Backbone as CSV, one residue per row, in Angstrom:
resi,resn,N_x,N_y,N_z,CA_x,CA_y,CA_z,C_x,C_y,C_z
1,SER,52.352,53.412,115.557,53.265,54.676,115.401,53.822,54.499,114.168
2,LEU,54.071,56.197,113.746,55.063,55.793,112.771,56.767,55.720,112.936
3,LEU,57.422,55.916,113.929,58.403,55.833,114.639,58.765,54.072,114.885
4,GLN,57.536,53.177,115.462,57.388,52.075,115.139,57.598,51.169,113.969
5,GLU,56.797,52.194,113.011,56.558,51.471,112.081,58.186,51.481,111.247
6,ILE,59.027,52.332,111.318,60.131,53.001,110.739,61.313,51.951,111.680
7,LEU,61.008,51.452,113.247,61.961,50.439,113.488,61.568,48.944,112.823
8,ARG,60.291,48.688,113.036,60.331,47.671,112.313,60.747,47.449,110.628
9,LYS,60.824,48.406,109.841,61.769,48.213,108.787,62.838,48.169,109.042
10,MET,63.670,49.144,109.902,64.947,48.983,109.756,65.457,47.960,110.457
11,SER,65.175,46.976,111.201,64.828,45.947,112.245,64.969,44.099,111.016
12,HIS,64.030,44.650,110.143,63.967,43.403,109.006,64.862,44.057,108.167
13,TYR,65.441,45.108,107.482,66.639,45.429,106.614,67.942,44.894,107.498
14,ARG,67.822,44.902,108.794,69.089,45.068,109.145,69.466,42.740,109.330
15,THR,68.164,42.937,109.543,68.307,41.078,109.507,68.748,40.596,108.073
16,GLU,68.068,41.478,106.980,67.910,40.980,105.578,69.311,40.904,105.011
17,TYR,70.113,42.212,105.110,71.060,42.440,104.240,72.447,42.263,105.369
18,TRP,72.734,42.543,106.445,73.602,42.542,107.175,73.784,40.423,107.690
19,GLY,72.937,40.208,107.666,73.122,38.674,107.958,73.221,37.833,106.665
20,GLU,72.741,38.716,105.522,73.902,37.808,104.797,74.936,38.311,104.277
21,LEU,75.483,39.193,104.461,76.910,39.637,104.686,77.892,38.624,105.420
22,ARG,77.294,38.609,107.082,77.903,37.458,107.633,77.808,36.001,107.008
23,MET,77.121,36.056,106.639,77.029,34.259,105.966,77.795,34.288,105.049
24,GLN,78.878,35.350,104.103,79.504,35.160,102.970,80.758,34.587,103.809
25,GLN,81.496,33.699,103.016,82.863,33.001,103.707,83.865,34.013,103.176
26,SER,84.812,34.434,103.964,86.010,35.099,103.447,87.007,34.514,102.264
27,THR,87.614,35.352,101.317,88.467,34.908,100.410,89.482,35.005,100.690
28,ALA,89.932,35.169,101.984,91.290,36.027,102.358,92.407,34.988,102.411
29,ILE,93.446,35.080,102.088,94.517,34.242,101.935,95.802,34.548,102.582
30,TYR,96.543,34.019,103.640,97.528,34.852,104.587,98.643,34.231,104.321
31,CYS,99.763,34.973,103.779,101.083,34.725,103.921,101.897,34.058,104.622
32,PRO,102.406,32.533,104.853,102.685,31.751,105.569,103.804,32.054,106.197
33,GLN,104.789,33.164,106.016,105.815,33.700,106.775,105.545,34.665,107.827
34,CYS,104.436,35.492,107.033,104.754,37.067,107.725,102.934,37.031,108.104
35,ASP,102.049,35.945,107.626,100.436,36.293,108.035,99.717,37.971,107.830
36,LYS,100.798,38.379,106.359,99.770,39.055,105.799,98.899,38.750,104.995
37,MET,97.707,39.359,105.368,96.055,39.212,104.961,96.389,40.071,103.358
38,PHE,95.466,38.904,102.660,95.652,39.046,101.026,94.071,39.011,100.333
39,ASP,93.491,39.733,99.912,92.274,39.887,99.905,91.405,40.805,98.716
40,HIS,90.430,40.959,98.342,89.700,41.800,97.556,88.537,41.486,97.502
41,PRO,87.932,42.901,97.216,86.438,42.887,97.431,85.601,42.179,96.313
42,SER,86.281,42.108,94.865,85.636,40.944,94.120,85.096,39.439,94.324
43,GLY,86.366,38.975,95.362,86.444,37.951,96.110,87.225,37.040,94.612
44,ASN,87.941,37.609,93.544,88.300,36.483,93.036,89.706,35.985,93.573
45,ARG,89.421,34.686,93.580,90.497,33.779,94.100,91.877,34.040,93.564
46,ASN,91.818,33.760,91.688,92.780,33.817,91.122,93.756,35.409,91.146
47,HIS,92.807,36.015,91.211,93.750,37.617,91.425,94.190,37.607,92.914
48,ILE,93.650,37.537,94.097,94.219,37.054,95.496,95.405,36.606,95.515
49,GLN,95.205,35.082,94.417,96.323,34.174,94.348,97.712,34.613,94.082
50,ASN,97.357,35.517,93.064,98.631,36.314,92.480,99.237,37.305,93.308
51,MET,98.127,37.782,94.042,98.766,38.958,94.820,99.542,38.213,95.902
52,LEU,99.542,37.481,96.504,100.505,36.662,97.425,101.498,35.958,96.784
53,LYS,101.324,35.629,95.629,102.468,35.314,94.610,103.420,36.546,95.024
54,MET,103.298,37.886,94.370,103.656,38.413,93.847,104.375,39.024,95.103
55,HIS,103.985,38.863,96.371,104.444,39.221,97.955,105.199,38.183,98.387
56,MET,104.809,37.184,98.081,106.134,36.549,98.291,107.703,36.361,97.807
57,GLN,107.899,37.393,96.767,109.234,37.740,96.368,109.620,38.708,97.278
58,VAL,109.298,39.153,98.458,109.876,40.197,99.301,110.464,39.151,100.496
59,HIS,110.031,38.098,100.442,111.118,36.988,101.352,112.251,36.147,100.719
60,GLU,112.541,36.356,99.602,113.222,35.449,98.695,114.366,36.008,99.287
61,PRO,115.581,35.786,99.089,117.316,36.474,99.616,117.569,36.771,98.512
62,ARG,118.395,38.234,98.642,119.266,39.286,97.399,120.536,38.516,97.118
63,THR,120.290,37.232,96.177,121.724,36.504,96.204,122.170,36.904,94.815
64,VAL,121.516,37.832,93.954,121.772,37.997,92.181,122.366,38.947,92.576
65,SER,124.045,38.981,91.547,124.668,40.551,91.206,123.999,40.821,89.840
66,CYS,124.582,42.416,89.845,123.976,43.278,88.522,125.242,42.853,87.777
67,PRO,124.527,42.335,86.968,126.060,41.726,85.501,127.062,42.659,85.063
68,VAL,126.865,44.024,85.399,127.481,44.994,85.152,128.070,45.698,86.172
69,CYS,127.628,45.998,87.386,128.637,46.615,88.468,128.665,45.564,89.451
70,GLY,128.244,44.398,89.694,128.576,43.747,90.501,127.995,43.651,92.044
71,ASP,126.919,44.586,92.261,126.339,44.823,93.194,125.584,43.764,93.872
72,GLN,125.600,43.298,94.918,124.699,41.705,95.099,123.364,42.308,95.876
73,ARG,122.203,42.867,95.298,121.261,43.352,96.265,120.130,42.968,95.364
74,PHE,119.749,42.013,94.734,118.846,41.640,93.800,118.185,40.003,94.506
75,ARG,116.711,40.321,94.183,115.890,39.219,94.228,115.962,37.807,93.036
76,SER,116.523,38.514,91.717,116.380,37.856,91.127,117.194,38.410,89.758
77,THR,117.050,37.803,88.616,117.944,38.044,87.224,117.372,39.009,87.092
78,THR,116.218,39.279,86.875,114.967,40.216,86.524,114.969,41.467,87.024
79,ASN,115.086,41.661,88.847,115.304,42.712,88.852,116.753,43.369,88.510
80,ALA,117.761,42.287,88.612,119.148,42.890,88.111,119.016,43.720,86.835
81,VAL,118.638,43.028,85.707,118.603,43.386,84.163,117.531,45.122,84.365
82,GLN,116.225,44.801,85.219,116.043,46.298,85.575,116.385,47.318,86.188
83,HIS,117.468,46.681,87.108,118.171,48.017,87.381,119.449,48.446,86.447
84,VAL,119.683,47.604,86.174,120.386,48.192,84.552,119.759,49.086,83.612
85,GLU,118.546,48.462,83.103,117.562,49.081,82.562,117.184,50.357,82.791
86,SER,116.834,50.794,84.155,116.588,51.996,84.766,117.695,52.925,84.380
87,GLY,118.787,52.926,83.993,119.712,53.970,84.227,120.547,53.890,85.649
88,SER,120.359,53.313,86.284,121.011,53.983,87.560,122.046,53.128,87.621
89,CYS,122.387,52.113,87.041,123.647,51.456,87.424,125.039,52.245,87.310
90,ARG,125.768,52.005,87.891,126.982,52.941,88.203,127.578,52.290,87.131
91,GLY,127.772,50.978,85.994,128.613,50.778,85.768,128.038,51.128,84.147
92,CYS,126.980,51.447,83.895,125.726,51.495,82.355,125.385,53.222,82.465
93,LYS,125.556,54.164,82.718,124.719,55.018,83.197,123.979,55.889,82.142
94,GLY,122.551,56.066,82.376,121.813,56.304,81.251,121.054,55.630,80.932
95,LYS,119.486,56.162,80.679,118.780,54.813,80.263,118.657,54.142,78.802
96,GLU,119.261,55.486,77.652,119.589,55.000,76.324,120.894,54.324,76.248
97,ASN,121.561,54.647,76.938,122.841,53.706,77.159,122.971,52.525,77.560
98,ALA,121.605,52.208,78.265,121.740,50.638,78.910,120.879,49.926,78.240
99,ARG,119.981,50.571,77.368,119.458,49.990,76.486,120.145,49.553,75.340
100,GLN,120.782,50.396,74.812,121.877,50.082,73.383,122.762,48.774,74.255
101,GLN,123.526,48.632,75.114,124.159,47.784,76.552,123.513,46.500,75.978
102,ILE,122.279,46.693,76.620,121.837,45.350,76.938,121.006,44.733,75.298
103,TYR,120.466,45.559,74.866,120.101,44.951,73.468,121.471,44.051,72.461
104,LYS,122.770,44.762,72.439,124.256,44.382,71.951,124.293,43.118,72.985
105,PHE,124.135,43.034,74.003,124.554,41.591,75.190,123.560,40.834,74.390
106,ILE,122.368,40.444,74.286,121.993,39.844,74.056,121.991,39.431,72.709
107,SER,122.127,40.493,71.908,121.927,40.509,70.726,123.613,39.096,70.447
108,ASN,124.505,39.411,70.652,125.788,38.759,70.414,125.597,37.430,71.635
109,LYS,125.012,37.151,72.568,124.783,35.930,73.029,123.749,34.813,72.447
110,GLN,124.418,33.528,71.811,123.382,32.895,71.182,122.413,32.543,72.017
111,GLU,122.376,32.176,73.096,121.485,31.439,73.953,120.437,32.467,74.535
112,SER,120.580,33.743,74.251,119.840,34.858,74.477,118.716,35.262,73.408
113,ARG,119.284,34.859,72.181,118.901,35.762,70.868,117.344,35.071,70.809
114,GLY,117.216,34.235,71.400,115.577,33.762,71.295,114.569,34.993,71.630
115,LEU,115.319,36.058,72.641,114.494,36.805,73.439,114.078,38.153,72.441
116,LEU,114.693,38.086,70.885,114.519,39.380,70.233,113.527,38.573,69.043
117,ALA,112.955,39.481,69.011,111.754,39.978,67.821,111.908,39.677,66.644
118,GLU,113.129,39.989,66.300,113.846,39.892,65.012,115.112,39.655,65.141
119,ALA,115.844,39.065,64.278,117.517,38.797,64.347,117.786,40.113,64.198
120,PRO,118.972,40.219,64.424,119.690,41.523,64.622,120.154,42.304,63.661
121,ALA,120.057,43.437,62.914,120.793,43.855,62.071,121.926,43.642,61.619
122,LEU,122.570,43.452,60.692,124.212,43.259,60.531,124.676,44.882,60.135
123,GLU,125.715,45.286,60.977,126.392,46.382,61.093,127.662,46.703,60.545
124,TRP,127.622,47.950,59.659,128.627,48.320,58.708,129.716,48.494,59.490
125,GLY,130.983,47.665,59.736,132.194,48.083,60.858,132.393,49.377,60.516
126,GLY,132.487,50.158,59.885,132.842,51.643,59.941,131.650,52.552,59.951
127,SER,130.512,52.276,60.445,129.652,53.054,60.724,129.733,54.349,61.919
128,GLY,130.746,54.303,62.742,131.101,55.417,63.532,130.166,55.123,64.619
129,GLY,129.111,54.975,64.980,127.826,54.858,65.828,127.411,53.273,66.242
130,PRO,127.123,53.739,67.593,126.001,52.440,67.974,124.857,52.284,67.422
131,GLY,124.682,50.404,67.057,123.582,50.372,66.287,122.155,50.963,66.648
132,VAL,120.954,51.147,66.126,120.215,51.810,66.648,119.141,50.207,67.312
133,VAL,118.883,50.605,68.694,118.082,49.622,68.995,116.193,49.657,68.560
134,PRO,115.432,48.747,68.208,114.389,48.940,67.529,113.366,49.283,68.808
135,ASP,112.064,49.570,68.645,111.141,50.494,69.599,111.036,49.081,70.493
136,MET,110.602,48.174,70.061,110.110,46.669,70.556,111.106,45.403,70.436
137,PRO,111.927,45.658,70.667,112.731,44.356,70.360,112.996,43.182,71.014
138,TYR,111.904,42.964,71.862,111.625,41.489,72.365,110.543,40.984,72.379
139,LYS,110.569,39.321,72.362,109.061,39.464,72.323,109.241,37.914,73.033
140,CYS,108.006,37.393,73.460,107.398,36.175,73.794,107.110,35.341,73.116
141,HIS,108.017,34.081,72.718,107.476,33.642,70.914,106.238,32.495,71.175
142,GLN,105.657,32.454,72.362,104.758,31.711,73.042,103.812,31.957,72.892
143,CYS,103.481,33.553,72.998,102.216,34.372,72.923,102.051,35.493,71.962
144,GLY,103.479,35.940,71.369,103.745,36.540,70.541,103.830,38.382,70.967
145,ARG,103.249,38.394,72.230,103.375,39.904,72.805,104.880,40.347,72.594
146,ARG,105.272,41.413,72.176,106.092,42.135,72.200,106.676,43.786,73.197
147,TYR,107.699,43.740,73.634,108.227,44.743,74.781,109.106,45.466,74.374
148,LYS,109.423,46.611,75.198,110.708,47.452,75.072,111.447,46.887,75.758
149,GLN,111.176,46.438,76.815,112.281,46.069,77.752,112.698,44.518,78.093
150,VAL,113.515,44.114,78.026,113.504,42.296,78.231,113.526,42.476,79.785
151,SER,113.036,43.313,80.866,113.221,42.989,81.977,111.738,42.750,81.685
152,ALA,110.507,43.340,81.348,109.491,43.180,81.341,109.100,41.747,80.632
153,LEU,109.934,41.217,79.335,109.702,40.488,78.792,110.032,39.191,79.886
154,MET,110.821,39.196,80.373,111.193,38.016,81.216,110.484,38.126,82.587
155,GLN,109.780,39.455,83.304,108.741,39.072,84.213,107.539,38.399,83.283
156,HIS,107.011,38.630,82.145,106.393,38.049,81.798,106.295,36.694,81.800
157,GLN,107.510,35.955,81.228,107.596,34.917,80.969,107.834,34.176,82.567
158,GLN,108.119,34.814,83.434,108.664,34.487,85.087,106.871,34.337,85.735
159,HIS,106.302,34.949,85.150,104.876,35.178,86.186,103.719,35.263,85.176
160,GLY,103.864,34.771,83.786,103.061,35.482,82.940,102.181,33.690,82.802
161,GLY,101.631,32.918,83.590,100.702,31.823,83.077,101.198,30.951,82.131
162,ARG,100.412,31.072,81.127,101.061,29.741,80.499,102.403,29.928,79.884
163,CYS,102.741,31.512,79.429,104.197,31.850,79.145,105.103,31.481,80.071
164,ALA,104.914,31.356,81.378,106.086,30.980,82.361,107.090,30.058,82.271
165,GLY,108.174,30.206,82.504,108.981,29.444,82.644,110.676,29.630,81.498
166,GLY,110.611,30.608,81.337,112.452,30.736,80.639,113.040,31.824,80.650
167,GLY,112.214,33.407,81.571,113.000,34.132,81.169,114.166,34.600,81.768
168,GLN,114.813,33.678,82.745,116.260,33.926,83.165,117.429,33.278,82.789
169,ALA,116.923,31.741,82.466,117.535,31.120,81.653,117.479,31.251,80.242
170,ALA,116.994,32.203,79.595,116.893,32.180,78.108,117.764,33.476,78.069
171,LEU,118.014,34.528,79.179,119.146,35.381,79.182,120.241,35.036,79.028
172,GLY,120.669,33.763,79.663,122.517,33.407,79.479,123.080,33.895,80.761
173,TYR,122.609,34.668,81.591,122.818,35.331,83.040,122.106,34.680,83.844
174,GLY,123.164,34.176,84.954,122.254,33.534,85.947,122.487,33.928,87.280
175,GLY,123.123,35.649,87.181,123.409,36.018,88.555,124.378,36.357,88.805
176,ARG,125.715,35.681,87.595,127.114,35.897,87.721,127.542,37.340,86.792
177,ARG,128.277,37.801,87.659,128.660,39.163,86.245,129.726,39.098,85.396
178,TYR,129.469,39.639,84.390,130.093,39.054,83.211,131.212,40.048,83.474
């Protein structure tokens, strides 16, 4: 009968299709500290491992202080700099003001000038106003990528594969208040 033929075909479909799905190995990775599972439909191991690596930051202690207001609530120097750049730091209100102060701080410290895309322009002492911050003043000198915010460059250097390893030390700020 027609019904039996349909059921026979569906049975074959179930065995062929669902059987293959059960045979696939899981690509899931679990956090060793909280057992949260990380997986992706593509099964891309590098992507899944990166997800776990980013998640592991939540388990790091908040021991870094803001260089401006002194609040000790950050897990990394990059996070403290993001706090200042956001304009929400009580010691450096406003995004544009924070951007100028950070650029000035980096420009004036010998150990952090390597983060700049170009050497800072000299200002005439009697100009009467703060120097203009270039649109993309920071640069990764390993890959050439430019950044508007130094925290983005630091994050790139901290987690950017071949460029990893220079963000916090190059800033000349190790979590201490200046």
